[in-house]
PLY file of the C-alpha trace (Angstrom):
ply
format ascii 1.0
element vertex 776
property float x
property float y
property float z
element edge 775
property int vertex1
property int vertex2
end_header
98.50 16.94 44.10
96.97 15.39 40.99
99.21 17.68 38.78
102.34 16.46 40.68
101.42 12.79 40.45
100.44 13.04 36.80
103.91 14.93 36.13
105.76 12.12 37.96
103.93 9.31 36.23
104.73 10.91 32.85
108.43 11.40 33.74
111.20 9.03 32.49
113.69 10.32 34.97
112.18 10.07 38.50
110.26 6.67 38.70
110.52 5.21 35.33
108.23 2.21 34.88
106.37 2.97 38.16
103.07 4.74 38.43
101.89 6.37 41.73
98.31 5.83 42.85
96.32 7.83 45.25
93.06 7.99 47.40
91.34 11.25 48.21
89.34 11.58 51.26
87.34 14.67 52.33
87.39 14.71 56.13
84.95 17.77 56.08
86.95 19.59 58.84
86.29 16.80 61.33
89.12 15.56 63.45
87.38 12.34 64.34
86.72 11.62 60.64
90.42 12.43 59.70
91.50 10.07 62.57
89.12 7.26 61.41
90.39 7.55 57.76
93.97 7.67 58.95
93.79 4.52 60.99
91.88 2.74 58.18
94.61 3.48 55.64
97.36 2.52 58.28
95.66 -0.90 58.56
95.24 -1.39 54.92
91.58 -1.23 54.81
89.41 0.32 52.39
87.39 3.39 53.41
83.77 3.42 52.28
83.71 7.31 51.98
86.58 7.43 49.42
85.69 10.28 46.93
88.32 9.54 44.20
90.66 6.76 43.42
93.17 5.97 40.78
92.93 2.23 40.00
95.96 0.02 40.73
96.77 -3.31 39.27
97.13 -5.00 42.61
96.37 -4.10 46.29
99.06 -1.77 47.70
99.79 -0.42 51.21
99.66 3.39 51.54
103.23 4.61 51.67
102.45 8.31 52.75
99.60 10.64 53.58
99.26 14.19 52.22
97.64 16.56 54.61
96.04 17.78 56.78
95.50 21.51 56.14
94.87 22.67 59.79
97.20 22.09 62.87
94.65 20.44 65.27
93.54 17.65 62.79
97.20 17.22 61.86
98.16 16.76 65.55
95.47 14.12 66.08
96.19 12.19 62.82
100.03 12.34 63.48
99.52 11.00 66.94
97.66 7.88 65.83
99.65 7.05 62.90
102.84 7.81 64.39
103.41 4.26 65.74
102.85 3.01 62.22
105.71 5.17 60.93
103.64 6.29 58.01
104.80 9.76 56.74
102.17 12.57 57.17
103.27 15.52 55.02
101.26 18.71 55.60
101.11 21.70 53.38
99.61 24.19 55.72
99.65 22.88 59.41
102.11 25.44 61.05
101.76 24.69 64.68
105.23 24.63 66.27
103.99 21.77 68.59
104.12 19.46 65.50
107.97 19.69 65.44
108.09 17.50 68.52
109.26 14.37 67.29
108.63 12.44 70.44
104.96 12.91 70.01
104.75 13.10 66.19
107.66 11.06 64.84
106.32 10.68 61.34
104.98 14.19 60.68
106.67 16.44 58.08
105.60 19.60 56.35
106.39 21.67 53.49
105.36 25.08 55.26
107.57 26.53 57.98
106.87 26.04 61.65
105.08 28.84 63.60
108.10 28.84 65.82
109.73 31.04 63.19
106.66 32.79 62.05
106.05 33.91 65.74
109.54 35.12 66.04
109.29 36.93 62.73
106.21 38.70 63.85
107.83 39.82 66.95
110.79 41.22 65.05
108.40 42.95 62.67
106.44 44.57 65.43
109.78 45.68 67.01
111.05 47.10 63.66
108.16 49.57 63.49
108.53 50.67 67.17
105.23 49.16 68.48
105.90 48.21 72.06
102.33 48.29 73.28
100.18 45.85 71.45
96.98 43.74 71.73
96.72 40.13 70.75
93.89 37.90 69.42
94.23 34.26 68.71
92.20 31.29 67.61
91.47 29.03 70.64
93.09 25.99 69.06
96.51 24.53 68.83
97.52 26.82 65.99
96.42 30.00 67.81
97.47 29.04 71.35
100.90 27.75 70.50
101.64 30.42 67.91
100.72 33.23 70.36
102.64 31.74 73.16
105.82 31.78 71.18
105.14 35.26 69.87
104.66 36.56 73.56
107.83 34.89 74.80
109.88 36.49 71.98
108.02 39.86 72.33
109.00 40.10 75.90
112.66 39.47 75.03
112.45 42.26 72.61
110.73 44.71 75.00
107.16 44.43 73.57
104.32 44.42 76.06
100.74 42.96 75.54
97.99 45.23 76.82
95.59 42.28 76.39
95.64 38.68 74.89
92.27 37.16 74.09
91.21 33.90 72.48
88.19 33.47 70.19
86.59 30.50 68.57
83.90 30.39 65.93
81.36 28.80 68.21
81.73 31.21 71.13
78.65 32.71 72.56
77.68 36.54 71.80
78.47 37.53 75.37
82.19 36.41 75.08
82.34 38.19 71.58
81.00 41.35 73.32
83.80 41.01 76.03
86.38 40.99 73.49
84.97 44.09 71.66
84.72 45.86 74.96
88.46 45.13 75.74
89.60 46.37 72.28
87.39 49.47 72.72
88.88 50.21 76.12
92.49 49.53 75.10
95.09 52.25 74.29
97.27 50.13 72.01
96.70 50.80 68.32
98.22 47.49 67.00
96.53 44.12 67.06
98.61 41.06 66.44
96.61 37.97 65.28
97.02 34.24 65.19
93.51 33.69 63.68
92.07 31.43 60.97
89.96 33.23 58.30
86.75 32.08 60.02
87.55 33.51 63.41
88.91 36.69 61.81
85.66 37.18 59.99
83.62 36.79 63.17
85.74 39.48 64.91
85.65 42.01 62.14
81.91 41.63 61.92
81.45 42.54 65.47
83.97 45.39 65.28
82.13 46.80 62.34
78.87 46.96 64.38
80.66 49.16 66.96
82.43 51.24 64.24
85.92 50.32 65.77
88.28 51.08 62.99
91.72 52.63 62.73
93.56 49.64 64.26
96.88 48.33 62.64
96.42 44.57 62.13
99.30 42.30 61.93
98.48 39.00 60.40
99.90 35.52 59.85
99.98 33.45 56.66
96.54 32.11 57.59
94.88 35.24 56.18
97.26 37.81 55.05
97.24 36.97 51.53
93.77 35.54 51.39
91.63 37.25 48.78
88.47 35.65 50.13
89.22 37.28 53.49
89.82 40.64 51.81
86.52 40.34 49.93
84.69 39.74 53.32
86.16 42.93 54.77
83.43 45.17 53.45
83.92 47.84 56.14
87.78 48.08 55.43
88.68 47.17 58.99
91.70 45.39 57.76
92.98 48.04 55.35
96.77 48.57 55.75
97.30 45.27 57.46
100.75 43.91 57.39
101.98 40.33 58.01
103.70 37.28 56.86
102.88 35.07 53.93
104.26 31.93 52.25
106.64 33.32 49.44
105.07 33.71 46.04
105.59 30.74 43.78
105.13 29.77 40.20
105.04 26.05 38.98
105.06 25.86 35.23
102.07 24.02 33.80
100.10 24.01 37.00
97.68 26.89 36.12
96.87 25.56 32.77
96.40 22.07 34.28
93.93 23.37 37.00
91.97 25.61 34.68
91.53 22.58 32.22
89.56 20.55 34.85
86.49 18.76 33.19
84.81 17.04 36.02
82.33 15.04 33.99
84.82 13.90 31.52
87.83 13.03 33.63
85.93 11.31 36.60
82.46 10.61 37.99
83.46 11.09 41.60
81.63 13.51 43.93
84.60 15.86 44.64
84.68 17.22 41.20
81.09 17.60 40.93
80.93 19.55 44.24
83.91 21.64 43.21
82.30 22.51 39.82
79.04 23.26 41.41
80.59 25.55 43.92
82.70 27.37 41.21
79.92 28.11 38.89
77.00 28.35 41.32
75.09 25.65 39.44
73.78 22.26 39.83
74.12 19.07 37.89
70.95 17.57 39.37
68.25 20.19 40.07
66.10 19.56 43.20
62.91 21.02 44.41
64.72 22.83 47.15
67.23 24.37 44.77
67.18 28.16 44.36
65.04 29.50 41.53
67.87 31.54 40.05
70.44 28.63 40.23
71.36 27.38 36.68
72.06 23.86 35.59
75.70 22.78 35.24
76.72 21.50 31.77
80.27 20.53 32.60
81.48 22.73 29.71
81.45 26.23 31.73
84.45 28.45 30.85
86.84 28.94 33.80
88.56 31.84 32.17
85.70 34.18 33.06
85.63 33.30 36.75
87.57 35.65 39.03
88.18 34.13 42.53
91.06 32.77 44.65
91.14 29.61 42.62
91.44 31.13 39.17
93.72 34.03 40.13
96.28 31.58 41.41
96.60 33.60 44.64
96.63 30.06 46.35
99.72 29.07 44.33
102.15 29.19 47.37
99.79 26.53 49.02
99.59 24.47 45.91
103.32 24.58 45.63
103.79 23.18 49.03
101.53 20.31 48.05
103.60 19.86 44.90
106.80 19.68 47.00
105.39 17.09 49.32
104.34 14.74 46.46
107.75 15.08 44.97
109.38 14.42 48.31
107.58 10.97 48.42
108.68 10.37 44.89
112.43 11.20 45.58
112.37 8.84 48.57
110.99 6.02 46.44
113.58 6.82 43.79
116.26 6.39 46.35
114.87 3.16 47.70
114.32 1.61 44.37
117.73 2.68 43.13
116.24 4.28 39.97
118.55 5.80 37.41
117.27 5.44 33.75
115.20 2.70 34.92
114.23 1.33 38.30
115.91 -1.79 39.60
113.54 -4.77 38.30
114.77 -7.05 41.08
113.86 -4.57 43.71
110.44 -3.89 41.97
109.45 -7.54 41.92
111.01 -8.79 45.27
110.81 -5.65 47.38
108.26 -3.34 46.26
105.42 -5.19 47.86
107.40 -5.28 51.25
108.58 -1.63 51.27
107.59 -0.44 54.71
106.35 3.20 55.24
109.31 3.52 57.91
111.74 3.16 54.97
109.95 5.91 53.05
110.03 8.05 56.26
113.82 7.55 56.76
114.54 8.36 53.17
112.24 11.47 53.10
114.15 12.86 56.02
117.42 12.62 54.03
116.27 13.72 50.65
117.49 17.18 49.25
116.44 18.02 45.80
115.48 21.12 43.71
112.16 21.29 41.83
112.03 22.33 38.15
111.57 25.80 39.27
114.93 25.76 41.34
113.40 25.56 44.75
115.38 23.57 47.11
113.44 20.89 49.19
114.74 19.27 52.37
113.67 18.77 55.93
115.61 19.50 59.17
115.73 17.02 62.27
112.18 18.16 63.24
110.74 17.61 59.82
110.50 21.33 58.96
111.55 23.11 55.79
113.69 26.33 55.69
111.69 29.19 57.03
111.17 31.93 54.55
108.30 34.41 54.58
107.15 37.29 52.44
106.02 40.53 54.28
102.76 41.51 52.69
100.96 44.88 53.05
97.29 45.26 52.38
96.93 48.33 49.97
93.41 49.24 48.92
92.79 50.17 45.26
90.25 52.56 43.66
88.07 49.50 42.95
87.72 48.45 46.53
89.96 45.49 45.77
92.90 44.80 48.14
96.32 44.66 46.58
98.56 42.23 48.43
101.96 44.15 48.05
105.25 42.36 48.95
107.20 44.80 50.90
110.09 42.64 52.34
111.41 39.23 53.27
112.10 37.19 56.24
114.71 34.35 56.13
115.43 32.43 59.37
118.57 30.97 57.99
120.41 34.29 57.81
122.22 35.84 60.92
119.75 37.57 63.40
120.43 41.13 62.26
119.88 40.21 58.70
116.70 37.98 58.93
114.37 40.84 58.44
114.67 42.86 55.16
112.04 45.48 54.33
112.29 47.00 50.91
112.03 50.85 50.23
108.54 50.64 49.34
105.72 52.96 50.46
103.49 51.29 52.96
99.91 51.96 53.49
98.74 51.84 57.11
95.37 51.71 58.92
92.85 54.31 57.51
95.07 54.67 54.45
97.59 56.63 56.34
101.20 57.14 55.05
102.67 57.55 58.59
103.65 54.66 60.65
101.11 54.24 63.55
102.34 54.86 66.99
101.50 52.15 69.62
103.30 52.68 72.88
102.10 52.77 76.45
104.51 55.64 77.22
106.38 58.13 74.95
110.22 57.56 74.56
112.34 59.17 77.21
114.58 61.50 75.61
118.25 61.89 76.47
118.60 63.57 79.89
115.84 61.62 81.54
115.49 57.90 82.64
112.53 55.50 82.93
110.73 54.82 86.23
108.25 52.07 85.87
104.64 52.82 86.69
103.52 50.66 89.66
101.45 47.55 88.83
101.83 48.06 85.01
104.09 46.30 82.47
107.66 47.40 81.76
106.50 49.32 78.69
104.58 51.75 80.98
106.84 54.30 82.55
107.22 57.77 83.46
110.34 59.94 82.43
112.23 61.56 85.17
115.11 64.00 84.63
118.44 62.94 85.77
119.76 64.29 88.96
122.55 67.00 88.85
125.81 65.33 88.06
124.21 62.46 86.16
123.38 62.05 82.52
121.64 59.74 80.00
122.81 60.16 76.48
120.43 57.56 74.88
116.68 57.40 74.41
114.78 55.26 76.77
117.59 55.06 79.33
116.81 52.81 82.35
119.33 54.55 84.59
121.44 57.76 84.68
125.10 57.45 84.80
127.12 59.73 87.34
129.86 61.87 85.58
133.40 61.58 86.44
134.38 63.75 89.45
136.06 66.26 87.11
132.98 66.68 84.81
129.46 67.71 85.55
126.22 67.32 83.73
125.10 70.05 81.22
121.55 71.80 81.37
119.97 69.07 79.15
121.48 66.28 81.18
122.65 64.40 78.14
126.46 64.99 78.29
129.18 65.55 80.87
131.11 68.67 80.47
134.38 69.48 82.11
134.06 71.44 85.32
135.43 74.94 85.44
138.79 74.95 87.44
138.53 77.75 89.91
141.37 79.30 91.87
142.57 82.86 92.70
144.27 84.03 89.55
146.01 87.24 88.57
143.53 87.88 85.76
140.45 88.30 87.87
139.48 91.54 89.60
140.02 90.19 93.07
143.43 88.92 92.20
144.41 92.33 90.54
143.31 94.13 93.68
145.21 91.92 96.16
148.21 91.99 93.86
148.13 95.69 93.68
147.70 96.03 97.46
150.73 93.59 98.04
152.96 95.51 95.77
151.78 98.80 97.20
152.69 97.52 100.65
156.06 96.33 99.30
156.76 99.67 97.80
155.70 101.51 100.92
158.02 99.44 103.10
161.07 100.03 100.62
160.24 103.82 100.60
160.19 103.93 104.41
163.42 101.96 104.52
164.93 104.51 102.18
163.73 107.40 104.22
165.07 105.74 107.34
168.40 105.09 105.61
168.59 108.62 104.41
168.05 110.01 107.86
169.72 107.17 109.88
171.76 109.62 111.77
168.83 111.59 113.09
167.76 111.13 116.71
164.28 109.68 115.85
165.85 106.79 113.79
168.63 106.03 116.29
166.32 106.35 119.38
164.11 103.63 117.79
166.87 101.05 117.40
167.54 101.53 113.76
168.86 97.99 113.32
165.61 96.45 114.53
163.77 99.08 112.36
165.59 97.97 109.09
165.09 94.39 110.02
161.34 94.93 110.58
160.97 96.80 107.42
162.76 93.87 105.57
160.38 91.39 107.21
157.42 93.50 106.28
158.45 93.56 102.76
158.65 89.82 102.76
155.27 89.65 104.35
153.81 91.77 101.58
155.55 89.61 98.93
154.65 86.30 100.37
150.94 87.09 99.81
151.65 86.76 96.02
152.46 83.07 96.52
148.72 82.61 97.38
147.72 83.85 94.01
147.82 81.66 90.94
147.21 78.04 90.05
148.39 75.80 93.05
151.39 73.77 92.60
153.55 71.57 94.74
156.23 74.30 95.37
153.72 77.14 95.77
151.66 75.18 98.33
154.70 74.47 100.50
156.15 77.96 100.04
152.97 80.04 100.76
152.37 78.79 104.27
155.96 78.34 105.36
157.11 81.74 104.02
154.19 83.41 105.56
154.79 81.67 108.90
158.55 82.53 109.09
158.30 86.21 107.58
155.52 86.93 110.15
157.50 85.50 113.17
160.50 87.54 112.00
158.27 90.61 111.78
156.58 90.08 115.29
160.07 89.12 116.68
161.37 92.38 115.60
158.40 94.34 116.99
158.87 92.38 120.39
162.48 93.30 120.34
161.48 97.10 119.98
158.98 96.74 122.83
161.56 95.17 125.03
164.03 97.85 124.20
161.54 100.49 125.03
160.81 98.94 128.35
164.41 98.33 129.12
165.47 101.73 128.18
163.16 103.36 130.77
164.06 100.80 133.34
167.62 101.68 132.87
167.07 105.29 133.83
166.25 104.13 137.46
169.13 104.57 139.79
171.49 101.61 140.07
169.83 99.84 137.10
172.14 97.87 134.63
169.44 96.28 132.74
170.53 97.47 129.15
173.75 95.43 129.37
171.62 92.26 129.51
169.62 93.38 126.40
172.07 95.17 124.26
172.16 95.02 120.53
173.66 91.62 120.29
170.99 90.12 122.45
168.18 91.88 120.63
169.52 90.18 117.39
169.83 86.94 119.08
166.34 87.12 120.54
165.02 87.84 117.00
166.99 84.83 115.66
165.75 82.56 118.49
162.18 83.34 118.07
162.43 82.96 114.22
164.33 79.53 114.48
161.53 78.03 116.36
159.20 78.78 113.62
161.62 77.46 111.15
161.92 74.24 113.07
158.00 73.87 113.19
157.85 74.64 109.35
160.56 71.95 108.71
158.78 69.27 110.62
155.59 70.12 109.01
157.21 69.78 105.50
158.85 66.66 106.50
155.90 64.88 108.17
152.94 66.09 106.01
153.57 68.98 103.69
150.85 71.01 101.99
149.92 69.78 98.59
147.70 70.83 95.53
144.28 69.41 95.95
141.08 69.38 93.72
138.05 70.08 95.84
134.99 68.57 94.24
132.63 68.92 97.22
132.24 72.72 97.77
130.66 73.29 94.30
128.93 70.79 92.12
129.87 72.43 88.94
133.22 73.73 89.70
136.54 72.33 90.85
138.26 74.36 93.51
142.13 74.18 93.06
143.44 74.66 96.43
146.37 73.71 98.64
145.45 71.04 101.30
147.23 71.60 104.53
148.56 68.12 104.57
148.92 68.19 108.35
146.37 70.58 110.13
148.54 70.36 113.25
151.30 71.97 111.41
149.21 74.69 109.96
147.62 75.67 113.34
151.02 75.37 115.13
152.49 77.90 112.73
149.56 80.26 113.37
149.51 79.50 117.16
153.18 80.49 117.40
152.51 83.60 115.64
149.57 84.35 117.76
151.47 83.63 120.94
154.23 86.02 120.02
151.77 88.70 118.93
149.95 88.47 122.38
153.19 88.61 124.16
154.21 91.67 122.29
150.74 93.14 122.90
151.02 92.60 126.58
154.59 94.14 126.90
153.50 97.12 124.77
150.33 97.56 126.87
152.50 97.78 129.89
154.60 100.57 128.46
151.87 102.69 127.21
152.09 105.43 129.91
155.82 106.03 129.44
156.83 109.65 128.47
155.20 110.53 125.28
158.14 112.01 123.32
160.11 108.70 123.42
157.12 106.29 123.77
156.95 103.82 120.81
154.98 101.51 123.05
151.61 103.23 122.17
152.13 102.75 118.52
153.26 99.15 119.14
150.14 98.51 121.29
147.76 99.88 118.64
149.57 97.94 115.85
149.33 94.67 117.92
145.68 95.41 118.68
145.00 95.57 114.97
147.15 92.68 114.21
145.41 90.48 116.91
141.99 91.68 115.86
142.76 90.77 112.11
143.95 87.35 112.94
141.22 86.50 115.50
138.47 87.36 113.05
140.55 85.45 110.25
139.94 82.07 111.81
136.12 81.93 111.44
136.23 83.77 108.11
138.88 81.40 106.77
136.90 78.24 107.85
133.57 79.44 106.50
134.65 80.87 103.14
134.36 78.53 100.16
136.99 77.94 97.55
139.15 80.68 96.42
137.56 83.23 98.90
139.30 81.32 101.75
142.67 82.13 100.01
141.47 85.73 99.54
140.62 85.95 103.15
144.07 84.63 104.19
145.76 87.16 101.82
143.63 90.04 103.29
144.58 89.05 106.75
148.39 89.04 105.75
148.05 92.46 104.20
145.94 94.07 106.75
148.21 93.05 109.63
151.31 94.10 107.59
149.82 97.42 106.80
148.75 97.78 110.23
152.29 97.34 111.55
153.81 99.48 108.86
151.21 102.45 109.39
151.14 102.32 113.17
154.89 101.91 113.71
156.70 103.80 110.89
154.28 106.36 109.38
154.35 108.64 112.54
158.10 108.77 112.41
158.15 109.40 108.72
155.82 112.23 109.38
158.21 113.75 111.96
161.24 113.14 109.67
159.72 114.67 106.60
157.14 117.22 107.72
158.19 118.18 111.25
162.01 118.11 111.23
162.12 120.65 114.21
160.99 117.74 116.47
163.67 115.41 115.20
166.04 116.53 117.90
167.73 114.65 120.75
166.28 117.30 123.07
162.84 116.69 121.92
163.31 112.80 122.05
164.55 113.23 125.87
161.28 115.03 126.65
162.90 118.38 127.26
161.16 120.44 124.67
158.14 121.38 126.84
0 1
1 2
2 3
3 4
4 5
5 6
6 7
7 8
8 9
9 10
10 11
11 12
12 13
13 14
14 15
15 16
16 17
17 18
18 19
19 20
20 21
21 22
22 23
23 24
24 25
25 26
26 27
27 28
28 29
29 30
30 31
31 32
32 33
33 34
34 35
35 36
36 37
37 38
38 39
39 40
40 41
41 42
42 43
43 44
44 45
45 46
46 47
47 48
48 49
49 50
50 51
51 52
52 53
53 54
54 55
55 56
56 57
57 58
58 59
59 60
60 61
61 62
62 63
63 64
64 65
65 66
66 67
67 68
68 69
69 70
70 71
71 72
72 73
73 74
74 75
75 76
76 77
77 78
78 79
79 80
80 81
81 82
82 83
83 84
84 85
85 86
86 87
87 88
88 89
89 90
90 91
91 92
92 93
93 94
94 95
95 96
96 97
97 98
98 99
99 100
100 101
101 102
102 103
103 104
104 105
105 106
106 107
107 108
108 109
109 110
110 111
111 112
112 113
113 114
114 115
115 116
116 117
117 118
118 119
119 120
120 121
121 122
122 123
123 124
124 125
125 126
126 127
127 128
128 129
129 130
130 131
131 132
132 133
133 134
134 135
135 136
136 137
137 138
138 139
139 140
140 141
141 142
142 143
143 144
144 145
145 146
146 147
147 148
148 149
149 150
150 151
151 152
152 153
153 154
154 155
155 156
156 157
157 158
158 159
159 160
160 161
161 162
162 163
163 164
164 165
165 166
166 167
167 168
168 169
169 170
170 171
171 172
172 173
173 174
174 175
175 176
176 177
177 178
178 179
179 180
180 181
181 182
182 183
183 184
184 185
185 186
186 187
187 188
188 189
189 190
190 191
191 192
192 193
193 194
194 195
195 196
196 197
197 198
198 199
199 200
200 201
201 202
202 203
203 204
204 205
205 206
206 207
207 208
208 209
209 210
210 211
211 212
212 213
213 214
214 215
215 216
216 217
217 218
218 219
219 220
220 221
221 222
222 223
223 224
224 225
225 226
226 227
227 228
228 229
229 230
230 231
231 232
232 233
233 234
234 235
235 236
236 237
237 238
238 239
239 240
240 241
241 242
242 243
243 244
244 245
245 246
246 247
247 248
248 249
249 250
250 251
251 252
252 253
253 254
254 255
255 256
256 257
257 258
258 259
259 260
260 261
261 262
262 263
263 264
264 265
265 266
266 267
267 268
268 269
269 270
270 271
271 272
272 273
273 274
274 275
275 276
276 277
277 278
278 279
279 280
280 281
281 282
282 283
283 284
284 285
285 286
286 287
287 288
288 289
289 290
290 291
291 292
292 293
293 294
294 295
295 296
296 297
297 298
298 299
299 300
300 301
301 302
302 303
303 304
304 305
305 306
306 307
307 308
308 309
309 310
310 311
311 312
312 313
313 314
314 315
315 316
316 317
317 318
318 319
319 320
320 321
321 322
322 323
323 324
324 325
325 326
326 327
327 328
328 329
329 330
330 331
331 332
332 333
333 334
334 335
335 336
336 337
337 338
338 339
339 340
340 341
341 342
342 343
343 344
344 345
345 346
346 347
347 348
348 349
349 350
350 351
351 352
352 353
353 354
354 355
355 356
356 357
357 358
358 359
359 360
360 361
361 362
362 363
363 364
364 365
365 366
366 367
367 368
368 369
369 370
370 371
371 372
372 373
373 374
374 375
375 376
376 377
377 378
378 379
379 380
380 381
381 382
382 383
383 384
384 385
385 386
386 387
387 388
388 389
389 390
390 391
391 392
392 393
393 394
394 395
395 396
396 397
397 398
398 399
399 400
400 401
401 402
402 403
403 404
404 405
405 406
406 407
407 408
408 409
409 410
410 411
411 412
412 413
413 414
414 415
415 416
416 417
417 418
418 419
419 420
420 421
421 422
422 423
423 424
424 425
425 426
426 427
427 428
428 429
429 430
430 431
431 432
432 433
433 434
434 435
435 436
436 437
437 438
438 439
439 440
440 441
441 442
442 443
443 444
444 445
445 446
446 447
447 448
448 449
449 450
450 451
451 452
452 453
453 454
454 455
455 456
456 457
457 458
458 459
459 460
460 461
461 462
462 463
463 464
464 465
465 466
466 467
467 468
468 469
469 470
470 471
471 472
472 473
473 474
474 475
475 476
476 477
477 478
478 479
479 480
480 481
481 482
482 483
483 484
484 485
485 486
486 487
487 488
488 489
489 490
490 491
491 492
492 493
493 494
494 495
495 496
496 497
497 498
498 499
499 500
500 501
501 502
502 503
503 504
504 505
505 506
506 507
507 508
508 509
509 510
510 511
511 512
512 513
513 514
514 515
515 516
516 517
517 518
518 519
519 520
520 521
521 522
522 523
523 524
524 525
525 526
526 527
527 528
528 529
529 530
530 531
531 532
532 533
533 534
534 535
535 536
536 537
537 538
538 539
539 540
540 541
541 542
542 543
543 544
544 545
545 546
546 547
547 548
548 549
549 550
550 551
551 552
552 553
553 554
554 555
555 556
556 557
557 558
558 559
559 560
560 561
561 562
562 563
563 564
564 565
565 566
566 567
567 568
568 569
569 570
570 571
571 572
572 573
573 574
574 575
575 576
576 577
577 578
578 579
579 580
580 581
581 582
582 583
583 584
584 585
585 586
586 587
587 588
588 589
589 590
590 591
591 592
592 593
593 594
594 595
595 596
596 597
597 598
598 599
599 600
600 601
601 602
602 603
603 604
604 605
605 606
606 607
607 608
608 609
609 610
610 611
611 612
612 613
613 614
614 615
615 616
616 617
617 618
618 619
619 620
620 621
621 622
622 623
623 624
624 625
625 626
626 627
627 628
628 629
629 630
630 631
631 632
632 633
633 634
634 635
635 636
636 637
637 638
638 639
639 640
640 641
641 642
642 643
643 644
644 645
645 646
646 647
647 648
648 649
649 650
650 651
651 652
652 653
653 654
654 655
655 656
656 657
657 658
658 659
659 660
660 661
661 662
662 663
663 664
664 665
665 666
666 667
667 668
668 669
669 670
670 671
671 672
672 673
673 674
674 675
675 676
676 677
677 678
678 679
679 680
680 681
681 682
682 683
683 684
684 685
685 686
686 687
687 688
688 689
689 690
690 691
691 692
692 693
693 694
694 695
695 696
696 697
697 698
698 699
699 700
700 701
701 702
702 703
703 704
704 705
705 706
706 707
707 708
708 709
709 710
710 711
711 712
712 713
713 714
714 715
715 716
716 717
717 718
718 719
719 720
720 721
721 722
722 723
723 724
724 725
725 726
726 727
727 728
728 729
729 730
730 731
731 732
732 733
733 734
734 735
735 736
736 737
737 738
738 739
739 740
740 741
741 742
742 743
743 744
744 745
745 746
746 747
747 748
748 749
749 750
750 751
751 752
752 753
753 754
754 755
755 756
756 757
757 758
758 759
759 760
760 761
761 762
762 763
763 764
764 765
765 766
766 767
767 768
768 769
769 770
770 771
771 772
772 773
773 774
774 775
């Protein structure tokens, strides 16, 4: 402060012709004493305990107060002098509560508010992935308010506190023991502090007694760059600490000025005497109670040989804050007095004695200037400066001296994602480790899992559960799993959705090849039989069995074999409509032919009875019309089915989780079962009529073979129904194809193979005489 005042008074630019005076008071850390001094100054009274004074020519009202260092005294002083509008400019009081202008209207500071420091600490903790931390604070306004803001921000960033305890230098031993027990029982490895150096020293002393080391400490500007605190940490508990500090500063001439202090020559006040005695461990006046080894001060001791926080200028950032505060007052006076090359004499003479502190306060709030080092000084609406911090890492050296290494910056004026900027420097962590400590309640949940909170614990404590089948999580620490699209399914790791395999009965697979081969075989057999029958169409066995119906039956059987091919392959709109309708119509045509042959057999033997003319009512024309009529009924059913609700291709996601069944939906179930039902009705009628004719003469009796073929046909289709309903996916299609082929082969073999046997191998039996039963 004296350096700044002397520099201003010697300047011809800022306040030419005007000298600033000052009074220095030592409140000795007492809030009550600080309040008493502030009130005396506000009332214009002299304070008996003044330690130093620069003489003025005339009495002058105090225009501004520099101080206090701590937050709680500053709050008390700011509260009582607020109504007087006297500016109180602190260089080290950081409590965010002091930004409340309704309670502290005249308070300003040259150090950032803890509102920003708390948020910066939370971002720093989050940056290193520490989501499970402990917290210790000083039980005063500085610690309580700072930690409250930190906790609020930490919760927003997903950081949990395992414990949060307060400590004060006057706490009894049992309370300190409780804090030690809490730290000992904790699982978190990171301790965030809002502590003054005194409380921190108390804590580390107790921790050293219990050998509690290995914790990663995160500190504030109160101690993170304090060399005295580092010197007190003899057990290296704080090694590797990281935290926020006031940015390093350099003010030209200040170091030389401070190291040139000559207390006995410059002033006779007690403050310099006390300072000198403390610095050199000596006494100007020896007393009987003085230590034997304590030397006598001469006032000419050499400061250059002293190594401490004062001479090494590690406190320069704080000195710089005081320097800025004094210059802020000077610039406000410069503005009020309209100073240019010289200050306005009229203002000096007429108004200087009547300048009110509130005028100073108003102008200080508006000032914006740069120091000689280029630092910009201004205050926002809360009386706070721009918030900038240096990130400091404690790195022990070989000489057991801690090196405060700057490893990054924090600038609250930048966008949120750019405020924290860590440099690519190697950091030292607790116990001189090169690895970033891990401090989490639960390990991260890998992709493919999701978090499930542990009952009764903070949100940072959770268990990792695998995603259910069909659900995935592709990020770490996923809260929920996302269900895959119906056409996709989760992979084995559960971290990606893969397209489901489309399943249908194809020509490439073994089952499809076998069914296709069977279908083509049946088709070829039908054609071969038709060729045989055509070649021997004039023989009695062909003519006796109604050759026209036989050829029509063989044609329909060929279509039955071929229609099974429409069931194989990827379903499409036309194939879905074709497969069921073609199957229904061709089978009805086939059964109608068999039914016609059965009726012909019965009628033929009925016609042999005396006086019977039955055959004229069921001649070839009637036989063809009956086949056509039975078939037309099925055609009408199929047309109605296709018009009302036709079959269509359908993706079945339900049968298999990891597969898509491509199948043909029936559209109308009534239409499907009507087609099958009509086929079944004709088959039962045919079976019944054939059964009635089973005992007719052997040589001409086709009814036995028709009965057996219908028995096979009905058995196949009766067993088809439960097999079709219970078979999954492509197997239901295979069951339907098998039923078509089995029933078709049954008809072909039972009705035509015996005749082919006679035609080709037993031609002697292929005579009219044998057909009429006269060969016995």
